[in-house]
C-alpha positions as CSV (number, residue, x, y, z in Angstrom):
1,M,-21.7,-7.0,7.6
2,V,-20.2,-3.6,8.6
3,A,-17.0,-4.4,6.7
4,R,-18.9,-5.5,3.6
5,T,-21.0,-2.4,3.6
6,S,-18.0,-0.2,4.0
7,Q,-16.2,-1.8,1.1
8,E,-19.2,-1.6,-1.1
9,E,-19.7,2.1,-0.4
10,Q,-16.0,2.8,-1.1
11,K,-16.2,0.8,-4.4
12,R,-19.4,2.6,-5.4
13,R,-17.8,6.1,-4.8
14,R,-14.7,5.1,-6.6
15,R,-16.5,3.7,-9.6
16,K,-18.7,6.8,-9.8
17,L,-15.6,9.1,-10.0
18,L,-13.8,6.8,-12.4
19,V,-16.8,6.5,-14.7
20,R,-17.2,10.3,-14.6
21,G,-13.6,10.6,-15.8
22,L,-14.2,8.0,-18.5
23,V,-17.2,10.0,-19.7
24,L,-15.3,13.2,-19.8
25,G,-12.5,11.5,-21.6
26,G,-14.9,10.2,-24.2
27,A,-16.7,13.5,-24.8
28,A,-14.0,14.5,-27.3
29,V,-10.7,13.3,-28.4
30,G,-8.5,16.4,-28.8
31,L,-9.3,18.3,-25.6
32,P,-8.8,15.4,-23.2
33,A,-5.6,14.4,-24.9
34,L,-4.3,18.0,-24.6
35,A,-5.3,18.2,-21.0
36,N,-3.6,14.9,-20.2
37,A,-0.4,16.1,-21.9
38,L,-0.5,19.3,-19.9
39,I,-0.9,17.4,-16.6
40,A,1.9,15.1,-17.5
41,S,4.2,18.1,-18.4
42,R,3.5,19.8,-15.0
43,S,4.3,16.7,-12.9
44,R,7.9,16.9,-11.7
45,R,10.2,13.9,-11.2
46,L,10.3,12.7,-7.6
47,R,13.4,13.9,-5.8
48,S,15.9,11.5,-4.2
49,A,14.9,10.5,-0.7
50,A,16.5,12.7,2.0
51,W,16.6,9.8,4.5
52,G,18.6,6.6,4.9
53,R,20.8,5.2,2.2
54,A,19.3,5.0,-1.3
55,H,19.7,1.8,-3.3
56,R,18.4,0.1,-6.5
57,Y,17.5,-3.5,-6.7
58,A,17.6,-4.9,-10.2
59,W,14.6,-7.2,-10.0
60,K,13.6,-9.3,-13.0
61,Q,10.4,-7.3,-13.6
62,G,12.0,-3.8,-13.1
63,E,14.3,-1.8,-10.8
64,I,13.1,-1.4,-7.2
65,S,14.1,1.7,-5.3
66,F,14.6,1.3,-1.5
67,Q,16.1,2.9,1.5
68,S,18.2,1.1,4.1
69,L,18.9,2.3,7.6
70,G,20.5,1.1,10.8
71,D,21.9,-2.3,11.9
72,G,20.5,-5.3,13.7
73,P,17.7,-7.8,13.0
74,S,16.1,-7.1,9.6
75,L,12.7,-5.4,9.1
76,V,11.1,-4.9,5.6
77,L,8.6,-2.0,5.6
78,L,5.9,-2.3,2.9
79,H,3.7,0.6,2.1
80,S,-0.1,0.6,1.5
81,F,-1.7,1.2,-1.9
82,G,-3.6,4.2,-3.2
83,P,-3.0,7.4,-5.2
84,G,0.5,8.6,-4.5
85,H,1.4,6.0,-1.9
86,D,5.0,4.9,-1.5
87,S,7.7,4.3,1.2
88,E,7.6,7.9,2.4
89,E,4.7,6.9,4.6
90,W,7.2,4.9,6.7
91,R,10.0,7.5,7.0
92,P,9.4,8.6,10.6
93,V,9.0,5.0,11.8
94,A,12.0,3.8,9.8
95,E,14.2,6.5,11.4
96,L,13.2,5.5,14.9
97,L,13.4,1.7,14.3
98,A,16.9,2.1,12.8
99,E,18.3,2.8,16.2
100,E,17.9,-0.9,17.0
101,Y,17.2,-2.7,13.6
102,R,18.4,-3.0,10.1
103,V,15.5,-1.4,8.2
104,F,14.6,-1.7,4.5
105,A,11.8,0.5,3.1
106,L,11.0,-0.1,-0.5
107,D,8.8,1.4,-3.2
108,M,6.8,-1.4,-4.7
109,L,7.2,-1.9,-8.5
110,G,5.1,0.8,-10.2
111,W,5.0,3.1,-7.2
112,G,7.2,5.9,-5.9
113,R,10.7,6.0,-7.3
114,S,10.7,2.3,-8.5
115,E,10.5,1.5,-12.2
116,K,7.0,1.4,-13.8
117,P,7.1,-1.1,-16.6
118,K,4.1,-1.7,-18.9
119,I,3.1,-5.1,-17.5
120,Q,0.0,-6.6,-15.9
121,Y,0.1,-5.7,-12.2
122,D,-1.5,-8.2,-9.8
123,D,-1.1,-9.7,-6.3
124,E,1.2,-12.5,-7.3
125,L,3.6,-10.0,-8.8
126,Y,4.1,-8.3,-5.4
127,I,4.2,-11.6,-3.5
128,Q,7.1,-12.7,-5.7
129,L,8.8,-9.3,-5.3
130,L,8.8,-9.7,-1.5
131,V,10.1,-13.3,-1.7
132,D,12.9,-12.2,-4.1
133,F,13.8,-9.1,-2.1
134,I,14.3,-11.0,1.1
135,D,16.4,-13.7,-0.8
136,D,18.5,-11.3,-2.8
137,V,18.8,-8.2,-0.7
138,V,18.0,-8.9,2.9
139,R,19.7,-12.3,2.9
140,E,18.4,-13.4,6.3
141,R,15.2,-14.0,8.0
142,A,13.1,-10.9,8.3
143,V,10.0,-9.4,9.8
144,P,7.8,-7.7,7.2
145,V,6.1,-4.6,8.6
146,A,3.3,-4.2,6.1
147,A,0.3,-1.9,5.6
148,G,-3.0,-2.4,3.9
149,L,-3.0,-4.9,1.0
150,A,0.8,-5.4,1.4
151,A,-0.1,-7.1,4.7
152,A,-1.9,-9.8,2.8
153,Y,1.1,-10.4,0.6
154,A,3.3,-10.7,3.7
155,V,1.0,-13.3,5.2
156,Q,1.1,-15.4,2.0
157,V,4.9,-15.3,2.0
158,A,5.1,-16.3,5.6
159,V,2.9,-19.4,4.8
160,D,4.7,-20.3,1.6
161,H,8.3,-19.5,2.8
162,P,8.3,-19.8,6.6
163,E,12.1,-20.1,6.5
164,A,12.3,-16.5,5.4
165,I,10.0,-14.9,8.0
166,R,10.6,-14.4,11.8
167,G,7.3,-12.7,12.4
168,L,4.7,-10.4,11.0
169,A,3.8,-6.9,11.9
170,L,0.7,-5.6,10.1
171,S,-0.8,-2.1,10.0
172,V,-4.6,-2.0,9.3
173,P,-4.3,-5.1,7.1
174,S,-6.6,-6.1,4.2
175,G,-7.3,-9.5,2.7
176,V,-9.9,-10.9,5.0
177,H,-13.3,-10.1,3.5
178,I,-12.0,-6.5,2.7
179,Y,-9.9,-6.5,-0.6
180,G,-10.0,-10.3,-0.7
181,D,-12.5,-10.7,-3.6
182,E,-11.5,-11.7,-7.1
183,P,-12.2,-8.9,-9.7
184,D,-15.7,-9.3,-11.2
185,L,-16.8,-8.6,-14.8
186,K,-17.5,-4.9,-14.0
187,D,-14.0,-4.6,-12.4
188,A,-12.5,-6.2,-15.5
189,L,-14.3,-3.7,-17.8
190,V,-13.2,-0.8,-15.7
191,H,-9.6,-2.1,-15.6
192,R,-9.5,-2.4,-19.4
193,L,-10.9,1.1,-19.9
194,L,-8.5,2.6,-17.4
195,R,-5.6,1.2,-19.3
196,T,-6.6,3.0,-22.5
197,P,-4.4,6.0,-23.4
198,I,-7.1,8.8,-23.5
199,L,-10.2,7.5,-21.7
200,G,-8.2,5.8,-18.9
201,T,-5.7,8.6,-18.5
202,S,-8.5,11.2,-18.2
203,A,-10.3,9.2,-15.6
204,L,-7.2,8.6,-13.5
205,N,-6.1,12.2,-13.8
206,L,-9.5,13.2,-12.4
207,Y,-9.1,10.6,-9.6
208,T,-5.6,11.9,-8.8
209,S,-6.2,15.7,-9.1
210,Q,-5.0,17.7,-6.1
211,T,-8.6,18.3,-5.0
212,A,-9.4,14.6,-5.2
213,I,-6.2,13.5,-3.4
214,A,-6.9,16.0,-0.6
215,R,-10.4,14.7,-0.2
216,Y,-9.2,11.1,-0.2
217,L,-6.5,11.7,2.4
218,K,-8.7,13.7,4.7
219,R,-11.8,11.5,4.4
220,D,-10.5,8.0,3.9
221,V,-6.9,7.8,5.3
222,F,-6.2,10.1,8.2
223,A,-8.2,10.4,11.4
224,A,-7.7,14.2,11.6
225,A,-8.0,16.4,8.5
226,D,-5.5,18.9,9.8
227,R,-2.7,16.3,9.5
228,V,-3.1,16.5,5.8
229,D,-1.0,19.6,4.9
230,A,-0.2,21.1,1.5
231,A,3.2,19.3,1.4
232,R,1.6,15.9,1.9
233,I,-1.0,16.5,-0.8
234,E,1.7,17.8,-3.2
235,R,3.8,14.7,-2.5
236,H,0.9,12.3,-3.3
237,Y,0.0,14.3,-6.4
238,H,3.4,14.2,-8.0
239,S,4.0,10.5,-7.0
240,S,0.7,9.5,-8.6
241,H,1.7,11.4,-11.9
242,Q,5.0,9.8,-12.6
243,P,5.3,8.3,-16.1
244,G,3.7,4.8,-15.9
245,S,2.1,5.2,-12.5
246,H,-1.4,5.0,-13.9
247,L,-1.1,1.2,-14.7
248,P,-0.5,-0.1,-11.1
249,L,-3.1,2.4,-9.8
250,A,-5.7,1.1,-12.3
251,A,-4.9,-2.4,-11.2
252,Y,-5.4,-1.5,-7.6
253,L,-8.7,0.4,-8.2
254,S,-10.0,-2.5,-10.3
255,G,-9.4,-5.1,-7.6
256,Y,-6.5,-6.8,-9.4
257,L,-4.2,-6.4,-6.4
258,N,-6.7,-8.0,-4.0
259,H,-5.5,-11.1,-2.2
260,H,-7.6,-13.4,-0.1
261,V,-5.7,-14.7,3.0
262,E,-8.3,-16.4,5.2
263,E,-7.0,-19.9,4.2
264,A,-3.4,-18.8,4.5
265,L,-4.1,-17.4,8.1
266,A,-5.3,-20.9,9.1
267,R,-1.9,-22.3,8.1
268,L,0.3,-19.6,9.5
269,D,2.9,-20.7,12.0
270,C,4.5,-17.4,13.3
271,P,3.3,-14.8,15.8
272,I,1.5,-11.7,14.4
273,W,1.3,-8.2,15.7
274,I,-1.5,-6.0,14.3
275,A,-1.9,-2.3,14.6
276,W,-5.3,-0.7,13.9
277,G,-6.5,2.9,13.9
278,R,-9.7,3.3,15.8
279,A,-10.9,5.7,13.1
280,A,-9.8,3.5,10.1
281,K,-12.5,3.6,7.4
282,N,-11.6,0.8,5.1
283,P,-11.1,-1.7,6.6
284,P,-12.7,-0.5,9.9
285,V,-11.4,-1.7,13.2
286,E,-14.4,-4.1,13.6
287,T,-12.8,-6.4,11.0
288,A,-9.9,-7.1,13.3
289,D,-12.1,-9.8,14.9
290,L,-12.1,-11.6,11.5
291,W,-8.3,-11.8,11.7
292,L,-8.4,-13.1,15.3
293,R,-11.0,-15.7,14.3
294,H,-9.2,-17.1,11.2
295,A,-5.6,-17.2,12.5
296,S,-4.1,-20.4,13.7
297,T,-1.4,-18.6,15.6
298,P,-1.6,-16.0,18.4
299,I,-2.3,-12.4,17.3
300,E,-1.4,-9.4,19.4
301,L,-3.8,-6.5,18.5
302,E,-3.1,-2.9,19.3
303,V,-5.7,-0.3,18.7
304,F,-4.5,3.3,18.3
305,E,-7.3,5.6,19.4
306,D,-6.4,8.8,17.4
307,S,-5.4,7.2,14.1
308,G,-7.1,6.1,10.9
309,N,-5.7,3.8,8.2
310,L,-2.1,4.7,8.8
311,P,-1.4,4.5,12.5
312,H,2.3,4.2,11.6
313,A,2.1,7.7,10.1
314,E,-0.2,9.3,12.7
315,A,1.1,7.8,16.0
316,V,4.7,7.3,15.2
317,A,6.3,7.1,18.7
318,Q,3.5,5.0,20.1
319,F,3.5,2.7,17.1
320,C,7.2,2.1,17.4
321,D,7.1,1.5,21.1
322,R,4.4,-1.1,20.8
323,L,6.0,-2.7,17.8
324,Q,9.4,-3.0,19.5
325,S,7.7,-4.7,22.5
326,Y,6.5,-7.4,20.0
327,L,9.9,-7.6,18.2
328,V,12.0,-8.2,21.3
329,A,9.8,-11.1,22.3
330,L,10.3,-12.9,19.0
331,P,12.3,-16.1,19.0
332,D,15.6,-16.1,17.1
């Protein structure tokens, strides 16, 4: 009940802000179009990553940018979704884990430095991306270390392709009750409007303004507001204003990236490690019990007291230490 109430409140706030943007976009045609063009012109191209080795994977739906580090058993780090999210959230963890592991940190299609084609973005797209990335790039059994909704995709891949997965490490995962629902008619309408050139762009520009991103990171993502500095806000702002970035964000905000994994959990046959921030807002730590209840395989749960939705970004050393204890115990 707590989980459902939290999700409904977040959806209500999000829709209110998006509808406000749609109304402002529809107030006139010329002014919003001019404002959108100005915002686009001020957003700079993301710089090349200053960590790891940069690569491009020529996937069938578009080029994927990823960083590789270290040597050893393979880990695939998958970022969470939201305005400006990409693989940068994994950088400190990747650099520590690279001392013992072969680490891949990718920007999902439509996010960060990866290509942003004009296609329909949904959960199945990202599930297939993970399957193909492991087959074509990693080329050995791997452990996905996945945050948020990406955790649901990793679970599905582990069920459908058990030969590719050694284990699963999930950070504040979604997909059980939270972000597991199919889009409803209201979601479909919002999604369609968000994809329109002027109305949708105006709404998403409002949703990804620097003020809105700062509020989102401080209120909904991090446990302590003082961890959200100007550089982090700036990074999320520019990442969310790359050409084409509004389409995957619109899909996420409208529920088209949701993926229900309760049934998949019941068929899972590999050990799971889950990290949860005590101060996580959506999904809250109380929903961890749902994962424990539905899984057919043992789950090791670690709760990080001074963290929110990204314990891997807020408690880096502790996160890596606990994760490595799980990894060394995995069967070959």
